[in-house]
C-alpha positions as CSV (number, residue, x, y, z in Angstrom):
1,M,78.0,189.7,163.3
2,S,78.4,186.0,162.6
3,E,75.2,186.0,160.5
4,V,76.6,188.9,158.4
5,L,79.9,187.1,157.9
6,S,78.1,183.9,156.9
7,L,76.1,185.9,154.4
8,V,79.1,187.5,152.9
9,I,81.0,184.2,152.5
10,D,77.9,182.7,150.9
11,T,77.4,185.6,148.5
12,I,81.0,185.8,147.2
13,P,80.8,182.6,145.1
14,F,77.6,183.8,143.5
15,I,79.2,187.2,142.7
16,A,82.2,185.3,141.1
17,I,79.9,183.0,139.1
18,F,77.7,185.7,137.8
19,A,80.6,188.0,137.1
20,T,82.0,185.3,134.9
21,I,78.7,184.9,133.1
22,A,78.5,188.7,132.7
23,I,82.1,188.9,131.4
24,S,81.1,186.2,128.8
25,L,78.2,188.4,127.8
26,N,80.5,191.4,127.7
27,I,82.6,189.7,125.1
28,E,79.6,189.0,122.9
29,Y,77.7,192.2,123.3
30,G,80.1,194.8,124.9
31,Y,82.9,194.1,122.4
32,A,81.4,192.2,119.4
33,G,77.9,193.9,119.5
34,L,76.0,190.6,119.3
35,P,72.7,190.7,121.3
36,N,72.9,187.3,122.9
37,F,69.5,187.0,124.6
38,G,70.0,183.2,124.9
39,K,72.7,183.4,127.5
40,V,71.0,180.7,129.6
41,L,71.9,178.2,126.8
42,P,75.6,177.7,127.5
43,V,75.1,178.2,131.2
44,F,72.6,175.4,131.3
45,G,74.9,173.4,129.1
46,G,77.7,173.6,131.6
47,A,75.3,172.8,134.4
48,L,74.2,169.6,132.6
49,I,77.8,168.4,132.4
50,A,78.1,168.9,136.1
51,G,74.8,167.4,137.1
52,S,74.2,164.7,134.6
53,M,77.5,163.6,133.0
54,V,80.2,163.8,135.6
55,P,78.5,161.4,138.2
56,R,77.7,158.9,135.4
57,M,81.2,159.1,134.1
58,I,82.5,158.2,137.6
59,Q,80.1,155.2,137.7
60,A,81.2,154.1,134.2
61,I,85.0,154.6,134.5
62,F,85.7,153.2,138.0
63,P,84.8,149.6,138.7
64,D,84.5,150.1,142.5
65,A,82.2,153.1,142.2
66,P,78.5,152.6,143.2
67,K,76.3,151.5,140.3
68,T,72.9,152.6,141.5
69,D,71.0,154.3,138.7
70,Y,71.9,158.0,139.0
71,I,69.0,159.4,137.1
72,F,66.0,157.4,138.1
73,N,67.1,156.4,141.6
74,N,68.9,159.7,142.2
75,G,68.6,160.0,146.0
76,P,70.5,156.9,147.1
77,A,72.9,157.1,144.1
78,S,73.9,160.7,145.0
79,V,74.6,159.7,148.6
80,E,76.6,156.7,147.5
81,L,78.6,158.7,145.0
82,Q,79.3,161.4,147.6
83,A,80.6,158.8,150.0
84,F,82.7,157.3,147.3
85,M,84.3,160.7,146.3
86,N,84.9,161.6,150.0
87,T,87.2,158.5,150.2
88,H,88.8,158.8,146.8
89,H,90.3,162.3,146.7
90,E,92.5,162.0,143.7
91,I,89.6,160.6,141.6
92,S,87.4,163.4,142.8
93,V,89.8,166.1,141.8
94,I,90.6,164.6,138.4
95,M,86.9,164.2,137.6
96,M,86.1,167.8,138.7
97,I,88.8,169.1,136.4
98,L,87.9,166.7,133.5
99,G,84.2,167.7,133.9
100,L,85.2,171.4,133.7
101,I,87.2,170.9,130.6
102,I,84.2,169.0,129.0
103,A,81.8,171.8,130.1
104,I,84.1,174.4,128.4
105,A,84.2,172.3,125.2
106,F,80.5,171.8,125.3
107,G,79.9,175.5,125.8
108,A,82.1,176.3,122.8
109,F,80.1,173.8,120.7
110,L,76.8,175.4,121.8
111,G,78.4,178.8,120.8
112,L,79.2,177.3,117.4
113,I,75.6,176.2,117.0
114,S,74.5,179.7,118.1
115,A,76.8,181.3,115.5
116,A,74.8,179.7,112.6
117,P,71.9,182.3,112.8
118,A,74.4,185.0,113.9
119,L,76.0,184.8,110.4
120,K,72.8,185.8,108.6
121,L,70.6,187.6,111.2
122,R,71.0,191.0,112.7
123,E,70.0,192.5,116.1
124,D,66.3,191.9,116.9
125,Y,65.9,188.8,114.8
126,L,69.1,187.3,116.1
127,A,68.0,188.0,119.7
128,I,64.7,186.3,119.2
129,T,66.4,183.3,117.5
130,L,68.9,182.9,120.4
131,I,66.1,183.0,122.9
132,A,64.2,180.3,121.0
133,M,67.3,178.1,120.8
134,A,67.8,178.3,124.6
135,E,64.1,177.5,125.3
136,I,64.2,174.5,122.9
137,F,67.3,173.1,124.7
138,R,65.6,173.6,128.1
139,A,62.4,172.0,126.8
140,I,64.2,168.9,125.6
141,S,66.0,168.5,128.9
142,K,62.9,168.9,130.8
143,N,60.8,166.4,128.8
144,Y,63.3,163.7,128.1
145,D,63.8,162.1,131.5
146,P,67.1,160.2,130.8
147,I,68.9,163.5,130.6
148,M,68.2,164.8,134.1
149,N,65.1,163.1,135.4
150,G,62.8,165.5,133.7
151,A,61.2,168.4,135.7
152,R,62.2,166.7,139.0
153,G,65.9,167.2,138.4
154,V,68.8,165.5,140.3
155,S,70.8,166.0,143.4
156,V,74.4,166.5,142.5
157,P,77.3,165.1,144.6
158,D,80.2,167.4,145.2
159,P,83.6,166.2,144.1
160,L,85.3,168.6,146.5
161,G,83.0,167.9,149.4
162,W,85.9,166.4,151.4
163,L,87.9,169.6,151.4
164,G,85.8,171.4,154.0
165,P,82.9,173.7,154.4
166,K,81.3,174.2,150.9
167,S,81.0,178.0,151.1
168,W,84.7,178.4,151.8
169,V,85.8,175.8,149.2
170,Y,83.8,177.3,146.4
171,L,84.7,180.8,147.5
172,Y,88.2,179.9,146.3
173,V,87.2,177.9,143.3
174,S,84.8,180.5,141.9
175,S,87.2,183.3,142.6
176,A,90.0,181.4,140.7
177,M,87.6,180.9,137.8
178,L,86.7,184.7,137.8
179,I,90.3,185.7,137.9
180,A,91.2,183.3,135.1
181,S,88.3,184.7,133.0
182,L,89.4,188.3,133.7
183,V,93.1,187.6,132.8
184,I,92.3,185.7,129.6
185,T,89.7,188.1,128.3
186,S,91.6,191.2,129.3
187,Y,94.7,189.9,127.4
188,M,92.6,188.8,124.4
189,L,90.8,192.1,124.1
190,R,94.2,193.9,123.9
191,T,95.3,191.7,120.9
192,P,94.3,192.3,117.3
193,L,91.3,190.1,117.9
194,G,89.9,192.4,120.5
195,R,90.4,195.5,118.3
196,A,88.8,193.7,115.4
197,L,85.7,192.8,117.6
198,R,85.3,196.5,118.5
199,A,85.7,197.5,114.8
200,M,82.9,195.0,113.9
201,R,80.7,196.4,116.6
202,E,81.1,200.0,115.5
203,N,80.7,199.5,111.7
204,E,80.7,196.1,110.0
205,V,81.0,197.6,106.5
206,T,84.0,199.6,107.5
207,A,85.5,196.6,109.2
208,Q,85.0,194.4,106.1
209,S,86.6,197.0,103.9
210,L,89.8,196.8,106.1
211,G,89.9,193.0,105.4
212,I,88.3,191.9,108.7
213,N,86.4,188.6,108.4
214,I,83.1,189.4,110.0
215,A,81.7,185.8,109.9
216,S,84.8,184.4,111.6
217,L,84.7,187.1,114.3
218,R,81.0,186.4,115.1
219,V,81.7,182.7,115.4
220,K,84.8,183.3,117.6
221,S,83.1,185.7,119.9
222,L,80.1,183.4,120.5
223,M,82.3,180.4,121.0
224,I,84.5,182.1,123.5
225,G,81.7,183.7,125.4
226,S,79.7,180.5,125.5
227,A,82.7,178.5,126.7
228,I,83.3,180.9,129.6
229,A,79.6,180.9,130.5
230,A,79.5,177.1,130.5
231,A,82.4,177.0,133.0
232,A,80.3,179.3,135.2
233,G,77.3,177.1,134.9
234,Y,79.4,174.0,135.8
235,I,80.7,175.6,139.0
236,D,77.3,177.0,139.8
237,T,75.7,173.5,139.8
238,M,78.5,172.0,141.8
239,Y,78.1,174.7,144.4
240,S,74.3,174.6,144.6
241,G,74.3,170.8,144.8
242,G,71.2,170.4,142.6
243,L,70.1,170.6,139.0
244,T,66.6,171.4,137.7
245,V,65.5,173.0,134.5
246,D,63.4,175.6,136.3
247,K,66.4,176.9,138.1
248,Y,68.0,178.0,134.8
249,D,65.4,180.3,133.6
250,R,65.6,183.4,131.3
251,Y,65.1,185.9,134.1
252,Q,68.1,184.7,136.3
253,Y,70.5,183.7,133.7
254,T,69.8,186.0,130.8
255,F,68.0,189.2,132.0
256,I,70.1,189.5,135.2
257,P,73.5,189.2,133.3
258,W,72.2,191.8,130.9
259,L,71.2,194.1,133.8
260,M,74.7,193.7,135.3
261,V,76.5,194.5,132.0
262,L,74.3,197.5,131.2
263,M,74.5,198.8,134.8
264,G,78.2,198.5,135.1
265,G,79.2,199.5,131.6
266,A,79.3,197.4,128.4
267,G,82.8,197.0,127.0
268,N,84.4,197.5,130.5
269,N,85.1,194.3,132.6
270,L,85.7,196.3,135.7
271,G,82.4,198.1,135.2
272,V,80.7,194.7,134.6
273,F,82.1,193.4,137.9
274,L,80.9,196.5,139.7
275,G,77.4,195.9,138.2
276,V,77.5,192.3,139.4
277,S,78.5,193.3,142.9
278,I,75.8,196.0,143.2
279,Y,73.2,193.6,142.1
280,W,74.1,190.8,144.5
281,V,74.6,193.1,147.5
282,A,71.2,194.7,146.9
283,S,69.6,191.3,146.3
284,R,71.0,189.8,149.4
285,A,70.2,192.8,151.5
286,I,66.5,192.7,150.4
287,N,66.3,189.0,151.4
288,F,68.2,189.5,154.6
289,Y,66.2,192.5,155.8
290,K,62.8,191.4,154.2
291,D,61.0,191.5,157.6
292,Q,62.1,195.1,158.1
293,I,61.2,196.1,154.6
294,L,57.7,194.6,155.0
295,S,57.3,196.5,158.2
296,G,58.2,199.7,156.4
297,I,55.8,199.0,153.5
298,S,53.0,198.2,156.0
299,W,53.7,201.4,157.9
300,L,53.6,203.5,154.6
301,V,50.3,201.8,153.5
302,N,48.6,202.3,156.8
303,L,49.6,206.0,157.3
304,G,46.0,207.0,156.8
305,G,44.8,204.5,159.4
306,S,43.4,202.1,156.7
307,G,44.4,199.0,158.6
308,I,45.3,197.0,155.5
309,D,47.0,193.7,156.3
310,M,50.3,193.4,154.3
311,S,51.5,190.1,155.6
312,W,50.6,188.4,152.3
313,F,53.0,190.6,150.4
314,D,56.1,188.9,149.1
315,V,59.0,191.3,149.7
316,T,61.3,189.5,147.2
317,R,59.0,190.8,144.5
318,V,60.4,194.3,145.3
319,E,63.8,193.1,143.9
320,R,62.3,192.5,140.4
321,I,60.4,195.7,140.4
322,A,63.4,197.7,141.6
323,F,65.8,196.3,139.1
324,A,63.4,196.7,136.2
325,I,63.1,200.4,137.1
326,V,66.9,200.6,137.4
327,I,67.6,199.2,134.0
328,I,65.0,201.6,132.4
329,V,66.6,204.6,134.2
330,I,70.1,203.5,133.1
331,L,69.1,203.1,129.4
332,L,67.5,206.6,129.5
333,L,70.0,208.6,131.5
334,R,73.3,206.7,131.4
335,P,73.4,204.2,128.6
336,Q,77.1,203.8,128.9
337,G,76.8,202.5,132.4
338,I,78.6,203.4,135.6
339,L,82.1,202.9,134.2
340,P,82.1,203.5,130.5
341,E,84.3,201.7,128.0
342,K,87.9,203.0,127.8
343,P,89.9,203.1,124.5
344,I,92.5,200.4,124.0
345,K,96.0,201.9,124.5
346,T,97.9,200.3,121.7
347,P,101.6,201.2,121.2
348,G,100.5,203.6,118.4
349,Y,97.8,205.2,120.7
350,R,100.4,205.7,123.4
351,L,102.9,207.3,121.0
352,V,100.3,209.7,119.7
353,E,99.2,210.5,123.3
354,K,102.8,211.1,124.3
355,M,103.4,213.4,121.3
356,M,100.2,215.4,122.0
357,K,101.2,215.8,125.7
358,K,104.6,217.0,124.6
359,N,103.1,219.5,122.1
360,R,100.8,220.9,124.9
361,E,103.8,221.3,127.3
362,T,105.8,223.1,124.5
363,A,102.9,225.4,123.7
364,S,102.4,226.3,127.4
């Protein structure tokens, strides 16, 4: 029982982090109709602020902070910085918040850069361009050692390490981030901006004829989505305690958020959260029960008495195969997702709905 509880506590921060990333993608694709296949770009940008900038800012700003080279002598420097933050609580909290603000601003900046091709390209070409931009950013970070020690990466000290067990601390931190993202986006999408995004998604020509500035909307949607994704990347790196380029790959931070959005329901934040939860519960269950799954696969393979040794088989590969099949099935059979998008109930919509309900009651 204690193992299951520990698994649940450890999983909740990941659910919150990926739900935040998926919500940011939902703004860009679900509401604005922009196929952002470079989602890893702002996530990795936020991670860089957490793993590369914040520790060096502490060293530069505070005279009594340890001065060991954080990048090229990362092991001792990370230990010394962690000890410093454990004894300077106010500084740690201030730098945690300041780093998060910088990550959000940097994410918005990356969104602004991403918006440049979004103004001229459509659909397939835009998706390819955004993938290329993300890969260029990752390649520069990997090959220019002063950023994050190249492919080796860095160990990241935790500014909140003095508060208690990491899983519990980041359970609250990541949950607060998710709630804030949901509240902000839910409110925003009920404003004229949200309705304009949907109008642009449905038909750009019609939206332009109504006076909607399509170029401005594309920029805003990418900047807002990237800012939220960068915040998630920042918290993700602080929680994991390490930063490497290979961790932030296209599969985990682009394909998986797309899977979550399409599975849950594009244009519906509740559906997106459901998609995230289903993915992480299934993923953790596969890893937790991998020995039993391997035994089951071995039993099926050897039903005919073939005696094939399946100990070499990596059960975690089942996850990728299973979710690849899931996304194909969803796109074919239920492209709207588990929870489809609902209409925005504006005051005018509610008035018409009320009048129609009254007319039906009168007619009956």
